[in-house]
MDAnalysis code that builds the backbone (N, CA, C; Angstrom):
import MDAnalysis as mda
import numpy as np

u = mda.Universe.empty(348, n_residues=116, atom_resindex=np.repeat(np.arange(116), 3), trajectory=True)
u.add_TopologyAttr("name", ["N", "CA", "C"] * 116)
u.add_TopologyAttr("resid", np.arange(1, 117))
u.add_TopologyAttr("resname", ["UNK", "UNK", "UNK", "UNK", "UNK", "UNK", "UNK", "UNK", "UNK", "UNK", "UNK", "UNK", "UNK", "UNK", "UNK", "UNK", "UNK", "UNK", "UNK", "UNK", "UNK", "UNK", "UNK", "UNK", "UNK", "UNK", "UNK", "UNK", "UNK", "UNK", "UNK", "UNK", "UNK", "UNK", "UNK", "UNK", "UNK", "UNK", "UNK", "UNK", "UNK", "UNK", "UNK", "UNK", "UNK", "UNK", "UNK", "UNK", "UNK", "UNK", "UNK", "UNK", "UNK", "UNK", "UNK", "UNK", "UNK", "UNK", "UNK", "UNK", "UNK", "UNK", "UNK", "UNK", "UNK", "UNK", "UNK", "UNK", "UNK", "UNK", "UNK", "UNK", "UNK", "UNK", "UNK", "UNK", "UNK", "UNK", "UNK", "UNK", "UNK", "UNK", "UNK", "UNK", "UNK", "UNK", "UNK", "UNK", "UNK", "UNK", "UNK", "UNK", "UNK", "UNK", "UNK", "UNK", "UNK", "UNK", "UNK", "UNK", "UNK", "UNK", "UNK", "UNK", "UNK", "UNK", "UNK", "UNK", "UNK", "UNK", "UNK", "UNK", "UNK", "UNK", "UNK", "UNK"])
u.atoms.positions = np.array([
    [0.916, -23.195, 1.703],
    [2.211, -22.523, 1.706],
    [2.772, -22.408, 0.287],
    [2.317, -23.290, -0.624],
    [2.844, -23.251, -1.989],
    [2.553, -21.940, -2.702],
    [1.547, -21.184, -2.245],
    [1.229, -19.921, -2.896],
    [2.370, -18.914, -2.760],
    [3.301, -19.176, -1.862],
    [4.427, -18.273, -1.662],
    [5.594, -18.547, -2.610],
    [5.596, -19.715, -3.271],
    [6.749, -20.127, -4.064],
    [6.397, -20.274, -5.534],
    [7.334, -19.853, -6.372],
    [7.186, -20.009, -7.809],
    [8.578, -20.234, -8.392],
    [8.724, -21.269, -9.195],
    [10.014, -21.567, -9.819],
    [9.894, -21.308, -11.313],
    [10.799, -20.494, -11.829],
    [10.885, -20.240, -13.267],
    [12.327, -20.472, -13.671],
    [12.553, -21.529, -14.436],
    [13.914, -21.876, -14.822],
    [14.724, -22.228, -13.597],
    [15.808, -21.488, -13.380],
    [16.669, -21.729, -12.219],
    [16.472, -20.673, -11.133],
    [15.322, -19.992, -11.183],
    [15.032, -18.947, -10.198],
    [13.863, -19.362, -9.321],
    [14.044, -19.216, -8.013],
    [12.978, -19.441, -7.049],
    [12.494, -18.077, -6.562],
    [11.222, -17.777, -6.824],
    [10.608, -16.548, -6.342],
    [9.853, -16.878, -5.058],
    [10.130, -16.118, -4.005],
    [9.448, -16.312, -2.729],
    [8.669, -15.033, -2.433],
    [7.334, -15.112, -2.594],
    [6.466, -13.975, -2.294],
    [6.171, -14.005, -0.798],
    [6.767, -13.078, -0.087],
    [6.663, -13.066, 1.375],
    [5.317, -12.520, 1.818],
    [4.781, -13.038, 2.928],
    [3.498, -12.550, 3.445],
    [3.649, -11.167, 4.076],
    [2.519, -10.593, 4.496],
    [2.551, -9.244, 5.064],
    [3.361, -9.188, 6.353],
    [3.343, -10.258, 7.128],
    [4.121, -10.316, 8.367],
    [4.962, -11.583, 8.377],
    [6.243, -11.426, 8.660],
    [7.137, -12.577, 8.763],
    [7.573, -12.662, 10.221],
    [7.019, -13.656, 10.913],
    [7.350, -13.860, 12.314],
    [7.694, -15.336, 12.528],
    [7.867, -15.744, 13.779],
    [8.298, -17.117, 14.044],
    [7.288, -18.157, 13.572],
    [6.016, -17.773, 13.433],
    [5.000, -18.721, 12.972],
    [5.212, -19.113, 11.510],
    [5.357, -18.106, 10.658],
    [5.460, -18.431, 9.236],
    [6.892, -18.485, 8.709],
    [7.861, -17.963, 9.446],
    [9.259, -18.038, 8.988],
    [9.704, -19.488, 8.871],
    [9.279, -20.319, 9.807],
    [9.638, -21.738, 9.777],
    [9.001, -22.435, 8.575],
    [7.748, -22.110, 8.280],
    [7.080, -22.679, 7.110],
    [7.759, -22.231, 5.817],
    [8.123, -20.961, 5.751],
    [8.826, -20.447, 4.573],
    [10.177, -21.135, 4.411],
    [10.879, -21.318, 5.509],
    [12.179, -21.993, 5.464],
    [12.039, -23.407, 4.938],
    [11.090, -24.157, 5.503],
    [10.884, -25.542, 5.079],
    [10.495, -25.621, 3.609],
    [9.588, -24.748, 3.193],
    [9.149, -24.755, 1.792],
    [10.273, -24.420, 0.830],
    [11.056, -23.403, 1.150],
    [12.176, -23.011, 0.289],
    [13.231, -24.112, 0.251],
    [13.555, -24.680, 1.407],
    [14.569, -25.736, 1.458],
    [14.145, -26.960, 0.657],
    [12.873, -27.297, 0.706],
    [12.362, -28.440, -0.051],
    [12.577, -28.226, -1.549],
    [12.294, -27.031, -2.024],
    [12.483, -26.716, -3.442],
    [13.969, -26.686, -3.788],
    [14.777, -26.087, -2.919],
    [16.221, -25.991, -3.185],
    [16.882, -27.368, -3.246],
    [16.347, -28.330, -2.514],
    [16.902, -29.680, -2.537],
    [16.480, -30.459, -3.778],
    [15.313, -30.137, -4.340],
    [14.785, -30.891, -5.469],
    [15.164, -30.315, -6.832],
    [15.372, -29.014, -6.901],
    [15.592, -28.362, -8.193],
    [16.944, -27.662, -8.213],
    [17.449, -27.454, -9.423],
    [18.696, -26.718, -9.602],
    [18.359, -25.227, -9.607],
    [18.494, -24.595, -8.465],
    [18.172, -23.174, -8.312],
    [19.471, -22.388, -8.227],
    [19.568, -21.329, -9.026],
    [20.756, -20.472, -9.031],
    [20.473, -19.104, -8.408],
    [19.195, -18.720, -8.346],
    [18.823, -17.408, -7.816],
    [17.568, -17.551, -6.969],
    [17.612, -17.007, -5.765],
    [16.422, -16.912, -4.916],
    [16.078, -15.430, -4.806],
    [14.850, -15.087, -5.210],
    [14.387, -13.704, -5.156],
    [13.274, -13.599, -4.121],
    [13.551, -12.919, -3.018],
    [12.545, -12.674, -1.989],
    [11.779, -11.416, -2.366],
    [10.467, -11.548, -2.531],
    [9.614, -10.438, -2.942],
    [8.908, -9.871, -1.708],
    [9.272, -8.649, -1.334],
    [8.751, -7.985, -0.138],
    [7.567, -7.072, -0.437],
    [6.949, -7.210, -1.599],
    [5.900, -6.279, -2.007],
    [4.769, -6.159, -0.979],
    [4.366, -7.257, -0.361],
    [3.257, -7.245, 0.606],
    [3.719, -7.113, 2.054],
    [5.019, -7.145, 2.300],
    [5.543, -7.261, 3.660],
    [5.635, -5.911, 4.366],
    [5.083, -5.860, 5.584],
    [5.140, -4.644, 6.402],
    [5.820, -4.890, 7.741],
    [6.051, -6.176, 8.086],
    [6.671, -6.499, 9.372],
    [7.545, -7.740, 9.219],
    [8.725, -7.696, 9.855],
    [9.603, -8.858, 9.883],
    [10.378, -8.824, 11.193],
    [10.342, -9.942, 11.927],
    [11.106, -10.018, 13.167],
    [12.389, -10.818, 12.929],
    [13.090, -11.136, 14.000],
    [14.383, -11.825, 13.873],
    [14.250, -13.210, 13.252],
    [13.090, -13.829, 13.372],
    [12.881, -15.129, 12.724],
    [12.931, -14.996, 11.206],
    [12.347, -13.935, 10.690],
    [12.381, -13.675, 9.250],
    [13.795, -13.370, 8.776],
    [14.513, -12.594, 9.570],
    [15.909, -12.289, 9.237],
    [16.723, -13.577, 9.195],
    [16.513, -14.431, 10.188],
    [17.224, -15.707, 10.227],
    [16.888, -16.593, 9.042],
    [15.622, -16.613, 8.642],
    [15.203, -17.411, 7.495],
    [15.911, -16.939, 6.226],
    [15.976, -15.636, 6.022],
    [16.641, -15.090, 4.839],
    [18.140, -15.373, 4.893],
    [18.746, -15.169, 6.060],
    [20.184, -15.419, 6.198],
    [20.518, -16.891, 5.948],
    [19.666, -17.785, 6.412],
    [19.894, -19.208, 6.184],
    [19.847, -19.567, 4.709],
    [18.892, -18.990, 3.967],
    [18.811, -19.253, 2.524],
    [20.007, -18.616, 1.810],
    [20.447, -17.454, 2.296],
    [21.650, -16.821, 1.724],
    [22.858, -17.748, 1.877],
    [23.047, -18.281, 3.081],
    [24.192, -19.167, 3.328],
    [24.110, -20.425, 2.463],
    [22.906, -20.979, 2.350],
    [22.726, -22.174, 1.542],
    [23.035, -21.891, 0.070],
    [22.512, -20.791, -0.442],
    [22.737, -20.455, -1.858],
    [24.208, -20.121, -2.112],
    [24.830, -19.461, -1.181],
    [26.249, -19.144, -1.339],
    [27.069, -20.439, -1.406],
    [26.746, -21.411, -0.562],
    [27.416, -22.705, -0.563],
    [27.199, -23.419, -1.901],
    [26.003, -23.247, -2.481],
    [25.660, -23.906, -3.742],
    [26.107, -23.102, -4.962],
    [26.726, -21.945, -4.736],
    [27.187, -21.117, -5.848],
    [26.113, -20.233, -6.449],
    [25.030, -20.034, -5.720],
    [23.926, -19.218, -6.211],
    [23.894, -17.847, -5.569],
    [22.802, -17.140, -5.833],
    [22.653, -15.759, -5.393],
    [21.273, -15.555, -4.772],
    [21.187, -14.620, -3.839],
    [19.919, -14.220, -3.233],
    [19.758, -12.725, -3.425],
    [18.546, -12.311, -3.826],
    [18.240, -10.893, -3.956],
    [16.911, -10.607, -3.258],
    [16.654, -9.328, -3.017],
    [15.373, -8.877, -2.476],
    [14.785, -7.875, -3.460],
    [13.481, -7.986, -3.704],
    [12.811, -7.076, -4.630],
    [11.586, -6.463, -3.961],
    [11.164, -5.310, -4.483],
    [9.988, -4.594, -3.986],
    [10.078, -4.325, -2.487],
    [11.218, -3.845, -2.036],
    [11.457, -3.616, -0.612],
    [11.049, -2.186, -0.257],
    [10.080, -2.043, 0.659],
    [9.649, -0.702, 1.058],
    [10.640, -0.104, 2.061],
    [10.421, 1.149, 2.434],
    [11.345, 1.848, 3.335],
    [11.494, 1.143, 4.683],
    [10.394, 0.690, 5.231],
    [10.433, 0.038, 6.541],
    [11.276, -1.240, 6.491],
    [11.079, -2.041, 5.434],
    [11.845, -3.279, 5.303],
    [13.313, -2.978, 4.988],
    [13.568, -1.912, 4.227],
    [14.957, -1.512, 3.965],
    [15.660, -1.158, 5.262],
    [14.956, -0.481, 6.146],
    [15.544, -0.100, 7.438],
    [15.884, -1.347, 8.258],
    [14.962, -2.303, 8.303],
    [15.210, -3.557, 9.032],
    [16.391, -4.290, 8.417],
    [16.452, -4.325, 7.092],
    [17.543, -5.018, 6.408],
    [18.881, -4.316, 6.656],
    [18.841, -2.999, 6.727],
    [20.071, -2.254, 7.003],
    [20.542, -2.499, 8.434],
    [19.625, -2.424, 9.399],
    [19.981, -2.634, 10.805],
    [20.486, -4.056, 11.062],
    [19.938, -5.020, 10.343],
    [20.332, -6.416, 10.543],
    [21.596, -6.779, 9.762],
    [21.972, -5.948, 8.799],
    [23.154, -6.226, 7.993],
    [22.881, -7.039, 6.735],
    [21.622, -7.416, 6.514],
    [21.287, -8.202, 5.318],
    [21.650, -7.447, 4.042],
    [21.460, -6.132, 4.054],
    [21.699, -5.354, 2.832],
    [23.172, -5.352, 2.422],
    [24.063, -5.751, 3.314],
    [25.473, -5.863, 2.954],
    [25.755, -7.171, 2.222],
    [24.844, -8.123, 2.329],
    [25.048, -9.448, 1.751],
    [24.253, -9.693, 0.477],
    [23.051, -9.128, 0.404],
    [22.234, -9.365, -0.782],
    [21.877, -8.044, -1.441],
    [21.728, -8.085, -2.753],
    [21.341, -6.894, -3.508],
    [19.843, -6.671, -3.382],
    [19.467, -5.393, -3.347],
    [18.064, -5.013, -3.243],
    [17.685, -4.270, -4.520],
    [16.575, -4.687, -5.142],
    [16.094, -4.083, -6.380],
    [14.677, -3.570, -6.177],
    [14.331, -2.512, -6.917],
    [12.961, -2.002, -6.865],
    [12.001, -3.014, -7.473],
    [12.417, -3.641, -8.549],
    [11.649, -4.698, -9.213],
    [12.618, -5.785, -9.612],
    [12.139, -6.761, -10.345],
    [13.040, -7.824, -10.801],
    [14.045, -7.234, -11.786],
    [15.335, -7.596, -11.655],
    [16.328, -7.100, -12.601],
    [16.020, -7.612, -13.998],
    [16.315, -6.781, -14.998],
    [16.116, -7.199, -16.377],
    [17.040, -8.375, -16.671],
    [16.557, -9.377, -17.414],
    [17.376, -10.571, -17.665],
    [18.758, -10.281, -18.247],
    [18.860, -9.347, -19.195],
    [20.160, -9.052, -19.802],
    [21.136, -8.511, -18.766],
    [20.682, -7.594, -17.931],
    [21.540, -7.021, -16.892],
    [21.871, -8.065, -15.833],
    [20.891, -8.901, -15.507],
    [21.102, -9.923, -14.486],
    [22.153, -10.921, -14.948],
    [22.111, -11.293, -16.236],
    [23.111, -12.229, -16.763],
    [24.490, -11.595, -16.709],
    [24.571, -10.315, -17.080],
    [25.861, -9.608, -17.049],
    [26.394, -9.507, -15.632],
    [25.517, -9.345, -14.665],
    [25.927, -9.235, -13.266],
    [26.095, -10.590, -12.601],
    [25.875, -11.656, -13.354],
    [26.064, -12.997, -12.816],
    [24.923, -13.494, -11.957],
    [23.745, -12.863, -12.039],
    [22.613, -13.289, -11.224],
    [21.884, -14.478, -11.830],
    [21.783, -14.518, -13.145],
    [21.031, -15.608, -13.794],
    [21.950, -16.457, -14.643],
])
């Protein structure tokens, strides 16, 4: 499961698998929470580059990390989101809570926007 997580500074990158369902959403949640408890993370970036399917378990996993980061004063973003995932995020309301980027925001812009 560690292949999904990468920490750089105060940013946790979560490379999501091709399908996010109840089987792997729980593993992703546990892995992310373990890192969030051990390290000072200010930004969680969910990378949807490989993702083609996400059910309500995946939505719940993302919403839970959003709530946790908001409580901790941090931010959650989504990157490399294809049309299908954008539609799911729009229907679920996630896109109203987290910013969606085509790629990782440039550090200078991210600092100005309070992301990093």
